[in-house]
N, CA, C and O atoms as a Maestro MAE file, in Angstrom:
{
 s_m_m2io_version
 :::
 2.0.0
}

f_m_ct {
 s_m_title
 :::
 protein
 m_atom[324] {
  # First column is atom index #
  i_m_mmod_type
  r_m_x_coord
  r_m_y_coord
  r_m_z_coord
  i_m_residue_number
  s_m_chain_name
  s_m_pdb_residue_name
  s_m_pdb_atom_name
  i_m_atomic_number
  :::
  1 25 148.293 62.197 131.308 1 A "MET " " N  " 7
  2 3 148.842 61.688 129.888 1 A "MET " " CA " 6
  3 2 149.961 62.203 129.358 1 A "MET " " C  " 6
  4 15 149.719 63.404 129.241 1 A "MET " " O  " 8
  5 25 150.985 62.001 128.993 2 A "ASP " " N  " 7
  6 3 151.939 62.816 128.296 2 A "ASP " " CA " 6
  7 2 151.731 62.959 126.526 2 A "ASP " " C  " 6
  8 15 152.518 63.534 125.773 2 A "ASP " " O  " 8
  9 25 150.756 62.431 126.225 3 A "GLY " " N  " 7
  10 3 150.720 62.259 124.281 3 A "GLY " " CA " 6
  11 2 151.154 61.183 123.973 3 A "GLY " " C  " 6
  12 15 150.601 60.631 123.022 3 A "GLY " " O  " 8
  13 25 152.186 60.551 124.585 4 A "TYR " " N  " 7
  14 3 153.016 59.496 123.360 4 A "TYR " " CA " 6
  15 2 151.980 58.383 123.597 4 A "TYR " " C  " 6
  16 15 151.172 58.038 124.459 4 A "TYR " " O  " 8
  17 25 152.525 57.911 122.109 5 A "THR " " N  " 7
  18 3 151.907 56.332 122.308 5 A "THR " " CA " 6
  19 2 152.572 55.866 122.369 5 A "THR " " C  " 6
  20 15 153.581 56.123 121.713 5 A "THR " " O  " 8
  21 25 152.464 54.364 123.585 6 A "ARG " " N  " 7
  22 3 153.071 53.626 124.032 6 A "ARG " " CA " 6
  23 2 152.975 51.877 123.474 6 A "ARG " " C  " 6
  24 15 151.808 51.539 123.281 6 A "ARG " " O  " 8
  25 25 153.496 51.322 123.338 7 A "LYS " " N  " 7
  26 3 153.762 49.791 122.601 7 A "LYS " " CA " 6
  27 2 153.312 49.059 123.839 7 A "LYS " " C  " 6
  28 15 153.693 49.187 125.003 7 A "LYS " " O  " 8
  29 25 152.638 48.463 123.442 8 A "TYR " " N  " 7
  30 3 152.702 47.158 124.475 8 A "TYR " " CA " 6
  31 2 152.617 45.889 123.757 8 A "TYR " " C  " 6
  32 15 151.876 45.658 122.802 8 A "TYR " " O  " 8
  33 25 153.507 45.030 124.346 9 A "ASP " " N  " 7
  34 3 154.019 43.685 123.796 9 A "ASP " " CA " 6
  35 2 153.287 42.508 124.745 9 A "ASP " " C  " 6
  36 15 153.448 42.362 125.957 9 A "ASP " " O  " 8
  37 25 152.611 41.872 124.037 10 A "VAL " " N  " 7
  38 3 152.137 40.844 125.079 10 A "VAL " " CA " 6
  39 2 152.709 39.637 125.575 10 A "VAL " " C  " 6
  40 15 152.433 39.025 126.607 10 A "VAL " " O  " 8
  41 25 154.012 39.243 124.193 11 A "VAL " " N  " 7
  42 3 154.950 38.667 124.705 11 A "VAL " " CA " 6
  43 2 156.302 39.201 124.177 11 A "VAL " " C  " 6
  44 15 156.597 39.725 123.103 11 A "VAL " " O  " 8
  45 25 156.864 38.967 125.028 12 A "THR " " N  " 7
  46 3 158.138 39.939 125.193 12 A "THR " " CA " 6
  47 2 159.438 39.108 124.717 12 A "THR " " C  " 6
  48 15 160.389 39.549 124.072 12 A "THR " " O  " 8
  49 25 159.299 38.178 125.056 13 A "THR " " N  " 7
  50 3 160.701 37.161 124.864 13 A "THR " " CA " 6
  51 2 160.876 36.362 123.615 13 A "THR " " C  " 6
  52 15 159.771 35.896 123.336 13 A "THR " " O  " 8
  53 25 161.694 36.027 122.815 14 A "ARG " " N  " 7
  54 3 161.653 35.058 122.126 14 A "ARG " " CA " 6
  55 2 161.771 33.461 122.777 14 A "ARG " " C  " 6
  56 15 161.604 32.500 122.025 14 A "ARG " " O  " 8
  57 25 162.083 33.260 124.285 15 A "SER " " N  " 7
  58 3 162.191 32.020 124.635 15 A "SER " " CA " 6
  59 2 160.817 31.523 124.944 15 A "SER " " C  " 6
  60 15 160.434 30.357 124.842 15 A "SER " " O  " 8
  61 25 160.022 32.714 125.395 16 A "GLU " " N  " 7
  62 3 157.729 32.661 125.031 16 A "GLU " " CA " 6
  63 2 157.544 32.584 124.224 16 A "GLU " " C  " 6
  64 15 157.177 31.435 123.980 16 A "GLU " " O  " 8
  65 25 157.549 33.350 123.202 17 A "ALA " " N  " 7
  66 3 156.979 32.507 121.824 17 A "ALA " " CA " 6
  67 2 157.274 31.067 121.028 17 A "ALA " " C  " 6
  68 15 156.599 30.389 120.253 17 A "ALA " " O  " 8
  69 25 159.012 30.894 121.768 18 A "ARG " " N  " 7
  70 3 159.051 29.219 121.630 18 A "ARG " " CA " 6
  71 2 157.871 28.728 122.892 18 A "ARG " " C  " 6
  72 15 157.200 27.782 122.479 18 A "ARG " " O  " 8
  73 25 157.734 28.883 123.398 19 A "GLU " " N  " 7
  74 3 157.660 28.115 124.190 19 A "GLU " " CA " 6
  75 2 155.975 27.884 123.745 19 A "GLU " " C  " 6
  76 15 155.530 26.736 123.716 19 A "GLU " " O  " 8
  77 25 155.313 28.776 123.491 20 A "ILE " " N  " 7
  78 3 154.270 29.022 123.127 20 A "ILE " " CA " 6
  79 2 154.025 27.894 122.290 20 A "ILE " " C  " 6
  80 15 153.396 26.861 122.517 20 A "ILE " " O  " 8
  81 25 154.717 28.335 121.153 21 A "LEU " " N  " 7
  82 3 155.069 27.493 119.529 21 A "LEU " " CA " 6
  83 2 155.037 25.975 120.187 21 A "LEU " " C  " 6
  84 15 154.175 25.197 119.780 21 A "LEU " " O  " 8
  85 25 155.604 25.719 120.802 22 A "GLN " " N  " 7
  86 3 155.678 24.109 121.271 22 A "GLN " " CA " 6
  87 2 154.574 23.609 122.034 22 A "GLN " " C  " 6
  88 15 153.924 22.564 122.080 22 A "GLN " " O  " 8
  89 25 154.588 24.816 122.667 23 A "THR " " N  " 7
  90 3 152.822 23.968 123.501 23 A "THR " " CA " 6
  91 2 151.570 23.568 122.279 23 A "THR " " C  " 6
  92 15 150.923 22.527 122.170 23 A "THR " " O  " 8
  93 25 151.525 24.817 121.447 24 A "VAL " " N  " 7
  94 3 150.566 24.800 120.637 24 A "VAL " " CA " 6
  95 2 150.557 23.276 119.825 24 A "VAL " " C  " 6
  96 15 149.711 22.394 119.679 24 A "VAL " " O  " 8
  97 25 151.808 23.448 119.437 25 A "TYR " " N  " 7
  98 3 152.132 21.845 118.599 25 A "TYR " " CA " 6
  99 2 151.944 20.932 119.155 25 A "TYR " " C  " 6
  100 15 151.578 20.023 118.409 25 A "TYR " " O  " 8
  101 25 152.039 20.530 120.699 26 A "GLU " " N  " 7
  102 3 151.772 19.636 121.178 26 A "GLU " " CA " 6
  103 2 150.295 19.300 121.306 26 A "GLU " " C  " 6
  104 15 149.732 18.313 120.833 26 A "GLU " " O  " 8
  105 25 149.746 20.311 122.043 27 A "ALA " " N  " 7
  106 3 148.324 20.261 122.095 27 A "ALA " " CA " 6
  107 2 147.668 19.449 120.943 27 A "ALA " " C  " 6
  108 15 146.945 18.453 120.935 27 A "ALA " " O  " 8
  109 25 148.329 20.460 119.711 28 A "LEU " " N  " 7
  110 3 147.270 20.103 117.910 28 A "LEU " " CA " 6
  111 2 147.697 18.196 117.549 28 A "LEU " " C  " 6
  112 15 147.058 17.471 116.787 28 A "LEU " " O  " 8
  113 25 149.079 17.750 118.462 29 A "ARG " " N  " 7
  114 3 149.754 16.701 118.146 29 A "ARG " " CA " 6
  115 2 148.800 15.521 118.822 29 A "ARG " " C  " 6
  116 15 148.225 14.652 118.166 29 A "ARG " " O  " 8
  117 25 148.747 15.657 120.207 30 A "THR " " N  " 7
  118 3 148.262 14.948 121.195 30 A "THR " " CA " 6
  119 2 146.876 14.816 120.918 30 A "THR " " C  " 6
  120 15 146.319 13.745 121.159 30 A "THR " " O  " 8
  121 25 145.866 16.371 120.148 31 A "LYS " " N  " 7
  122 3 144.183 15.610 119.529 31 A "LYS " " CA " 6
  123 2 144.456 14.792 118.394 31 A "LYS " " C  " 6
  124 15 143.619 13.896 118.281 31 A "LYS " " O  " 8
  125 25 145.293 14.791 117.559 32 A "GLY " " N  " 7
  126 3 144.948 14.436 116.236 32 A "GLY " " CA " 6
  127 2 144.736 14.725 115.230 32 A "GLY " " C  " 6
  128 15 144.168 14.367 114.199 32 A "GLY " " O  " 8
  129 25 145.517 15.776 115.834 33 A "TYR " " N  " 7
  130 3 145.478 16.658 114.291 33 A "TYR " " CA " 6
  131 2 147.364 17.021 113.643 33 A "TYR " " C  " 6
  132 15 148.367 17.090 114.353 33 A "TYR " " O  " 8
  133 25 147.293 17.162 112.353 34 A "ASP " " N  " 7
  134 3 148.751 17.810 112.064 34 A "ASP " " CA " 6
  135 2 149.133 19.266 112.209 34 A "ASP " " C  " 6
  136 15 148.879 20.244 111.506 34 A "ASP " " O  " 8
  137 25 149.724 19.141 113.172 35 A "PRO " " N  " 7
  138 3 150.385 20.418 114.062 35 A "PRO " " CA " 6
  139 2 150.705 21.627 113.203 35 A "PRO " " C  " 6
  140 15 150.402 22.773 113.534 35 A "PRO " " O  " 8
  141 25 151.406 21.272 111.954 36 A "VAL " " N  " 7
  142 3 152.110 21.888 111.035 36 A "VAL " " CA " 6
  143 2 151.129 22.857 109.593 36 A "VAL " " C  " 6
  144 15 151.437 23.882 108.985 36 A "VAL " " O  " 8
  145 25 149.633 21.744 109.462 37 A "SER " " N  " 7
  146 3 148.818 22.060 109.161 37 A "SER " " CA " 6
  147 2 148.519 23.083 109.295 37 A "SER " " C  " 6
  148 15 148.568 24.106 108.613 37 A "SER " " O  " 8
  149 25 148.033 22.710 110.640 38 A "GLN " " N  " 7
  150 3 146.897 23.801 111.556 38 A "GLN " " CA " 6
  151 2 147.682 25.285 111.703 38 A "GLN " " C  " 6
  152 15 147.200 26.413 111.596 38 A "GLN " " O  " 8
  153 25 148.945 24.910 111.961 39 A "ILE " " N  " 7
  154 3 149.505 26.113 112.397 39 A "ILE " " CA " 6
  155 2 149.659 27.015 111.244 39 A "ILE " " C  " 6
  156 15 149.440 28.225 111.311 39 A "ILE " " O  " 8
  157 25 150.108 26.290 110.004 40 A "VAL " " N  " 7
  158 3 149.685 27.410 108.656 40 A "VAL " " CA " 6
  159 2 148.756 27.807 108.946 40 A "VAL " " C  " 6
  160 15 148.637 28.865 109.564 40 A "VAL " " O  " 8
  161 25 147.683 26.970 108.533 41 A "GLY " " N  " 7
  162 3 146.307 27.202 108.772 41 A "GLY " " CA " 6
  163 2 145.949 29.185 108.952 41 A "GLY " " C  " 6
  164 15 145.425 30.169 108.432 41 A "GLY " " O  " 8
  165 25 146.844 28.587 110.279 42 A "TYR " " N  " 7
  166 3 146.156 30.044 111.478 42 A "TYR " " CA " 6
  167 2 146.879 31.361 111.106 42 A "TYR " " C  " 6
  168 15 146.438 32.495 111.292 42 A "TYR " " O  " 8
  169 25 148.257 30.963 110.456 43 A "ILE " " N  " 7
  170 3 149.188 32.229 110.292 43 A "ILE " " CA " 6
  171 2 148.387 32.562 108.531 43 A "ILE " " C  " 6
  172 15 148.111 33.742 108.313 43 A "ILE " " O  " 8
  173 25 148.167 31.854 107.755 44 A "LEU " " N  " 7
  174 3 147.767 32.412 106.571 44 A "LEU " " CA " 6
  175 2 146.179 33.300 106.507 44 A "LEU " " C  " 6
  176 15 146.008 34.187 105.671 44 A "LEU " " O  " 8
  177 25 145.410 33.022 107.220 45 A "SER " " N  " 7
  178 3 144.095 33.304 107.973 45 A "SER " " CA " 6
  179 2 144.209 34.015 109.022 45 A "SER " " C  " 6
  180 15 144.044 35.188 108.690 45 A "SER " " O  " 8
  181 25 144.424 33.916 110.218 46 A "GLU " " N  " 7
  182 3 144.735 34.477 111.281 46 A "GLU " " CA " 6
  183 2 143.555 33.542 112.046 46 A "GLU " " C  " 6
  184 15 143.545 33.643 113.273 46 A "GLU " " O  " 8
  185 25 142.610 32.686 111.462 47 A "ASP " " N  " 7
  186 3 141.373 31.844 111.697 47 A "ASP " " CA " 6
  187 2 141.082 31.422 112.954 47 A "ASP " " C  " 6
  188 15 140.371 30.429 112.796 47 A "ASP " " O  " 8
  189 25 141.249 31.642 114.239 48 A "PRO " " N  " 7
  190 3 141.829 30.751 116.191 48 A "PRO " " CA " 6
  191 2 141.387 29.645 116.086 48 A "PRO " " C  " 6
  192 15 141.931 28.892 116.894 48 A "PRO " " O  " 8
  193 25 140.023 28.750 114.954 49 A "THR " " N  " 7
  194 3 139.474 27.799 114.872 49 A "THR " " CA " 6
  195 2 140.370 26.961 113.940 49 A "THR " " C  " 6
  196 15 139.867 26.015 113.334 49 A "THR " " O  " 8
  197 25 141.605 27.247 113.804 50 A "TYR " " N  " 7
  198 3 143.014 26.624 113.219 50 A "TYR " " CA " 6
  199 2 143.321 25.417 114.253 50 A "TYR " " C  " 6
  200 15 143.427 24.205 114.067 50 A "TYR " " O  " 8
  201 25 143.453 26.478 115.793 51 A "ILE " " N  " 7
  202 3 144.023 25.970 116.927 51 A "ILE " " CA " 6
  203 2 142.513 25.263 117.997 51 A "ILE " " C  " 6
  204 15 141.371 25.689 118.170 51 A "ILE " " O  " 8
  205 25 143.088 24.307 118.401 52 A "THR " " N  " 7
  206 3 142.408 23.710 119.583 52 A "THR " " CA " 6
  207 2 142.371 24.433 120.874 52 A "THR " " C  " 6
  208 15 143.362 25.051 121.265 52 A "THR " " O  " 8
  209 25 141.176 24.378 121.609 53 A "ASN " " N  " 7
  210 3 141.181 24.854 122.757 53 A "ASN " " CA " 6
  211 2 142.169 24.224 123.660 53 A "ASN " " C  " 6
  212 15 142.894 24.762 124.497 53 A "ASN " " O  " 8
  213 25 142.037 22.752 123.266 54 A "TYR " " N  " 7
  214 3 142.990 21.681 124.344 54 A "TYR " " CA " 6
  215 2 144.049 21.846 125.077 54 A "TYR " " C  " 6
  216 15 144.989 21.361 124.449 54 A "TYR " " O  " 8
  217 25 144.374 22.235 125.989 55 A "ASN " " N  " 7
  218 3 145.764 22.751 127.101 55 A "ASN " " CA " 6
  219 2 145.619 24.034 127.102 55 A "ASN " " C  " 6
  220 15 146.647 24.602 127.470 55 A "ASN " " O  " 8
  221 25 144.258 25.131 126.688 56 A "ASN " " N  " 7
  222 3 145.087 26.487 126.159 56 A "ASN " " CA " 6
  223 2 145.593 27.051 125.306 56 A "ASN " " C  " 6
  224 15 146.275 28.075 125.268 56 A "ASN " " O  " 8
  225 25 145.216 26.288 124.503 57 A "ALA " " N  " 7
  226 3 146.569 26.570 122.782 57 A "ALA " " CA " 6
  227 2 146.029 27.642 122.126 57 A "ALA " " C  " 6
  228 15 146.682 28.651 121.859 57 A "ALA " " O  " 8
  229 25 144.912 27.491 121.860 58 A "ARG " " N  " 7
  230 3 144.439 28.828 121.162 58 A "ARG " " CA " 6
  231 2 144.515 30.261 121.993 58 A "ARG " " C  " 6
  232 15 145.057 31.185 121.387 58 A "ARG " " O  " 8
  233 25 144.007 30.531 123.357 59 A "SER " " N  " 7
  234 3 144.564 31.589 123.782 59 A "SER " " CA " 6
  235 2 146.331 31.949 123.857 59 A "SER " " C  " 6
  236 15 147.088 32.918 123.792 59 A "SER " " O  " 8
  237 25 146.369 30.616 124.019 60 A "LEU " " N  " 7
  238 3 147.910 31.390 123.954 60 A "LEU " " CA " 6
  239 2 148.721 31.796 122.526 60 A "LEU " " C  " 6
  240 15 149.731 32.499 122.530 60 A "LEU " " O  " 8
  241 25 148.108 31.234 121.306 61 A "ILE " " N  " 7
  242 3 148.861 31.670 120.408 61 A "ILE " " CA " 6
  243 2 148.305 33.127 119.861 61 A "ILE " " C  " 6
  244 15 148.858 34.057 119.275 61 A "ILE " " O  " 8
  245 25 146.778 32.866 120.386 62 A "CYS " " N  " 7
  246 3 146.503 34.727 119.895 62 A "CYS " " CA " 6
  247 2 147.109 35.529 120.716 62 A "CYS " " C  " 6
  248 15 147.053 36.728 120.444 62 A "CYS " " O  " 8
  249 25 147.872 35.088 121.973 63 A "ARG " " N  " 7
  250 3 149.177 36.003 122.472 63 A "ARG " " CA " 6
  251 2 149.842 36.775 121.465 63 A "ARG " " C  " 6
  252 15 150.072 37.981 121.553 63 A "ARG " " O  " 8
  253 25 150.171 35.954 120.406 64 A "LEU " " N  " 7
  254 3 151.653 36.715 119.528 64 A "LEU " " CA " 6
  255 2 150.780 36.814 118.532 64 A "LEU " " C  " 6
  256 15 149.686 36.312 118.275 64 A "LEU " " O  " 8
  257 25 151.551 37.623 117.991 65 A "ASP " " N  " 7
  258 3 151.411 38.813 116.572 65 A "ASP " " CA " 6
  259 2 151.663 37.752 115.785 65 A "ASP " " C  " 6
  260 15 152.293 36.764 116.163 65 A "ASP " " O  " 8
  261 25 151.029 37.958 114.291 66 A "ARG " " N  " 7
  262 3 151.342 36.718 113.328 66 A "ARG " " CA " 6
  263 2 152.703 37.348 112.889 66 A "ARG " " C  " 6
  264 15 153.485 36.472 112.520 66 A "ARG " " O  " 8
  265 25 153.283 38.785 112.811 67 A "ASP " " N  " 7
  266 3 154.659 38.881 112.550 67 A "ASP " " CA " 6
  267 2 156.142 37.760 113.999 67 A "ASP " " C  " 6
  268 15 157.156 37.086 113.820 67 A "ASP " " O  " 8
  269 25 155.571 38.077 114.868 68 A "GLU " " N  " 7
  270 3 155.958 37.589 115.911 68 A "GLU " " CA " 6
  271 2 156.359 36.162 115.257 68 A "GLU " " C  " 6
  272 15 157.436 35.696 114.886 68 A "GLU " " O  " 8
  273 25 155.005 35.660 115.273 69 A "LEU " " N  " 7
  274 3 154.995 34.079 114.897 69 A "LEU " " CA " 6
  275 2 155.911 33.491 113.768 69 A "LEU " " C  " 6
  276 15 156.360 32.351 113.895 69 A "LEU " " O  " 8
  277 25 156.155 34.152 112.816 70 A "LEU " " N  " 7
  278 3 156.695 34.370 111.559 70 A "LEU " " CA " 6
  279 2 158.487 34.561 111.381 70 A "LEU " " C  " 6
  280 15 159.446 34.154 110.725 70 A "LEU " " O  " 8
  281 25 158.018 35.698 112.733 71 A "GLN " " N  " 7
  282 3 159.683 35.570 112.553 71 A "GLN " " CA " 6
  283 2 160.295 34.642 113.347 71 A "GLN " " C  " 6
  284 15 161.507 34.455 113.244 71 A "GLN " " O  " 8
  285 25 159.489 33.916 114.279 72 A "GLU " " N  " 7
  286 3 160.592 32.924 115.498 72 A "GLU " " CA " 6
  287 2 160.530 31.480 114.685 72 A "GLU " " C  " 6
  288 15 161.195 30.512 115.055 72 A "GLU " " O  " 8
  289 25 159.852 31.458 113.796 73 A "LEU " " N  " 7
  290 3 159.548 30.273 112.711 73 A "LEU " " CA " 6
  291 2 161.005 30.615 111.731 73 A "LEU " " C  " 6
  292 15 162.084 30.031 111.631 73 A "LEU " " O  " 8
  293 25 160.565 31.564 111.240 74 A "VAL " " N  " 7
  294 3 162.085 31.358 109.912 74 A "VAL " " CA " 6
  295 2 163.650 31.584 111.226 74 A "VAL " " C  " 6
  296 15 164.639 30.868 111.070 74 A "VAL " " O  " 8
  297 25 163.611 32.473 112.222 75 A "ARG " " N  " 7
  298 3 164.582 32.002 112.994 75 A "ARG " " CA " 6
  299 2 164.730 31.267 113.184 75 A "ARG " " C  " 6
  300 15 165.838 31.436 113.693 75 A "ARG " " O  " 8
  301 25 164.504 30.004 113.280 76 A "SER " " N  " 7
  302 3 164.528 29.236 113.790 76 A "SER " " CA " 6
  303 2 164.904 28.112 112.905 76 A "SER " " C  " 6
  304 15 165.697 27.339 113.444 76 A "SER " " O  " 8
  305 25 164.685 27.918 112.141 77 A "PHE " " N  " 7
  306 3 164.695 27.567 110.701 77 A "PHE " " CA " 6
  307 2 166.072 27.845 110.366 77 A "PHE " " C  " 6
  308 15 166.904 26.944 110.256 77 A "PHE " " O  " 8
  309 25 166.286 28.843 110.232 78 A "LEU " " N  " 7
  310 3 167.696 29.535 109.979 78 A "LEU " " CA " 6
  311 2 168.671 29.305 110.768 78 A "LEU " " C  " 6
  312 15 169.781 29.378 110.241 78 A "LEU " " O  " 8
  313 25 168.629 29.028 111.947 79 A "GLU " " N  " 7
  314 3 169.719 29.226 112.936 79 A "GLU " " CA " 6
  315 2 169.795 27.536 113.396 79 A "GLU " " C  " 6
  316 15 170.585 27.301 114.311 79 A "GLU " " O  " 8
  317 25 169.113 26.480 112.885 80 A "GLU " " N  " 7
  318 3 169.147 25.007 112.573 80 A "GLU " " CA " 6
  319 2 170.164 24.673 111.762 80 A "GLU " " C  " 6
  320 15 170.897 23.700 111.937 80 A "GLU " " O  " 8
  321 25 170.261 25.734 110.552 81 A "LYS " " N  " 7
  322 3 171.292 24.947 109.743 81 A "LYS " " CA " 6
  323 2 172.916 25.842 109.969 81 A "LYS " " C  " 6
  324 15 173.934 25.421 109.420 81 A "LYS " " O  " 8
  :::
 }
 m_bond[323] {
  # First column is bond index #
  i_m_from
  i_m_to
  i_m_order
  :::
  1 1 2 1
  2 2 3 1
  3 3 4 2
  4 3 5 1
  5 5 6 1
  6 6 7 1
  7 7 8 2
  8 7 9 1
  9 9 10 1
  10 10 11 1
  11 11 12 2
  12 11 13 1
  13 13 14 1
  14 14 15 1
  15 15 16 2
  16 15 17 1
  17 17 18 1
  18 18 19 1
  19 19 20 2
  20 19 21 1
  21 21 22 1
  22 22 23 1
  23 23 24 2
  24 23 25 1
  25 25 26 1
  26 26 27 1
  27 27 28 2
  28 27 29 1
  29 29 30 1
  30 30 31 1
  31 31 32 2
  32 31 33 1
  33 33 34 1
  34 34 35 1
  35 35 36 2
  36 35 37 1
  37 37 38 1
  38 38 39 1
  39 39 40 2
  40 39 41 1
  41 41 42 1
  42 42 43 1
  43 43 44 2
  44 43 45 1
  45 45 46 1
  46 46 47 1
  47 47 48 2
  48 47 49 1
  49 49 50 1
  50 50 51 1
  51 51 52 2
  52 51 53 1
  53 53 54 1
  54 54 55 1
  55 55 56 2
  56 55 57 1
  57 57 58 1
  58 58 59 1
  59 59 60 2
  60 59 61 1
  61 61 62 1
  62 62 63 1
  63 63 64 2
  64 63 65 1
  65 65 66 1
  66 66 67 1
  67 67 68 2
  68 67 69 1
  69 69 70 1
  70 70 71 1
  71 71 72 2
  72 71 73 1
  73 73 74 1
  74 74 75 1
  75 75 76 2
  76 75 77 1
  77 77 78 1
  78 78 79 1
  79 79 80 2
  80 79 81 1
  81 81 82 1
  82 82 83 1
  83 83 84 2
  84 83 85 1
  85 85 86 1
  86 86 87 1
  87 87 88 2
  88 87 89 1
  89 89 90 1
  90 90 91 1
  91 91 92 2
  92 91 93 1
  93 93 94 1
  94 94 95 1
  95 95 96 2
  96 95 97 1
  97 97 98 1
  98 98 99 1
  99 99 100 2
  100 99 101 1
  101 101 102 1
  102 102 103 1
  103 103 104 2
  104 103 105 1
  105 105 106 1
  106 106 107 1
  107 107 108 2
  108 107 109 1
  109 109 110 1
  110 110 111 1
  111 111 112 2
  112 111 113 1
  113 113 114 1
  114 114 115 1
  115 115 116 2
  116 115 117 1
  117 117 118 1
  118 118 119 1
  119 119 120 2
  120 119 121 1
  121 121 122 1
  122 122 123 1
  123 123 124 2
  124 123 125 1
  125 125 126 1
  126 126 127 1
  127 127 128 2
  128 127 129 1
  129 129 130 1
  130 130 131 1
  131 131 132 2
  132 131 133 1
  133 133 134 1
  134 134 135 1
  135 135 136 2
  136 135 137 1
  137 137 138 1
  138 138 139 1
  139 139 140 2
  140 139 141 1
  141 141 142 1
  142 142 143 1
  143 143 144 2
  144 143 145 1
  145 145 146 1
  146 146 147 1
  147 147 148 2
  148 147 149 1
  149 149 150 1
  150 150 151 1
  151 151 152 2
  152 151 153 1
  153 153 154 1
  154 154 155 1
  155 155 156 2
  156 155 157 1
  157 157 158 1
  158 158 159 1
  159 159 160 2
  160 159 161 1
  161 161 162 1
  162 162 163 1
  163 163 164 2
  164 163 165 1
  165 165 166 1
  166 166 167 1
  167 167 168 2
  168 167 169 1
  169 169 170 1
  170 170 171 1
  171 171 172 2
  172 171 173 1
  173 173 174 1
  174 174 175 1
  175 175 176 2
  176 175 177 1
  177 177 178 1
  178 178 179 1
  179 179 180 2
  180 179 181 1
  181 181 182 1
  182 182 183 1
  183 183 184 2
  184 183 185 1
  185 185 186 1
  186 186 187 1
  187 187 188 2
  188 187 189 1
  189 189 190 1
  190 190 191 1
  191 191 192 2
  192 191 193 1
  193 193 194 1
  194 194 195 1
  195 195 196 2
  196 195 197 1
  197 197 198 1
  198 198 199 1
  199 199 200 2
  200 199 201 1
  201 201 202 1
  202 202 203 1
  203 203 204 2
  204 203 205 1
  205 205 206 1
  206 206 207 1
  207 207 208 2
  208 207 209 1
  209 209 210 1
  210 210 211 1
  211 211 212 2
  212 211 213 1
  213 213 214 1
  214 214 215 1
  215 215 216 2
  216 215 217 1
  217 217 218 1
  218 218 219 1
  219 219 220 2
  220 219 221 1
  221 221 222 1
  222 222 223 1
  223 223 224 2
  224 223 225 1
  225 225 226 1
  226 226 227 1
  227 227 228 2
  228 227 229 1
  229 229 230 1
  230 230 231 1
  231 231 232 2
  232 231 233 1
  233 233 234 1
  234 234 235 1
  235 235 236 2
  236 235 237 1
  237 237 238 1
  238 238 239 1
  239 239 240 2
  240 239 241 1
  241 241 242 1
  242 242 243 1
  243 243 244 2
  244 243 245 1
  245 245 246 1
  246 246 247 1
  247 247 248 2
  248 247 249 1
  249 249 250 1
  250 250 251 1
  251 251 252 2
  252 251 253 1
  253 253 254 1
  254 254 255 1
  255 255 256 2
  256 255 257 1
  257 257 258 1
  258 258 259 1
  259 259 260 2
  260 259 261 1
  261 261 262 1
  262 262 263 1
  263 263 264 2
  264 263 265 1
  265 265 266 1
  266 266 267 1
  267 267 268 2
  268 267 269 1
  269 269 270 1
  270 270 271 1
  271 271 272 2
  272 271 273 1
  273 273 274 1
  274 274 275 1
  275 275 276 2
  276 275 277 1
  277 277 278 1
  278 278 279 1
  279 279 280 2
  280 279 281 1
  281 281 282 1
  282 282 283 1
  283 283 284 2
  284 283 285 1
  285 285 286 1
  286 286 287 1
  287 287 288 2
  288 287 289 1
  289 289 290 1
  290 290 291 1
  291 291 292 2
  292 291 293 1
  293 293 294 1
  294 294 295 1
  295 295 296 2
  296 295 297 1
  297 297 298 1
  298 298 299 1
  299 299 300 2
  300 299 301 1
  301 301 302 1
  302 302 303 1
  303 303 304 2
  304 303 305 1
  305 305 306 1
  306 306 307 1
  307 307 308 2
  308 307 309 1
  309 309 310 1
  310 310 311 1
  311 311 312 2
  312 311 313 1
  313 313 314 1
  314 314 315 1
  315 315 316 2
  316 315 317 1
  317 317 318 1
  318 318 319 1
  319 319 320 2
  320 319 321 1
  321 321 322 1
  322 322 323 1
  323 323 324 2
  :::
 }
}
């Protein structure tokens, strides 16, 4: 051990974060939920029960840090304009 703290990033790329969000969105929509409301609920509370287990969506979104999730959402919104 060298005594340094190492940071381990589970999700390393923007495209992976985007793919996770799209998969979660589609899983929620397929199961009949309002995906936007459910994802917002998850972001505000960090309670994974807002996200369905269908298609492994809950475990996927838990791989994203809330900061990463918000950064990707804001970036996507601003880049669309």
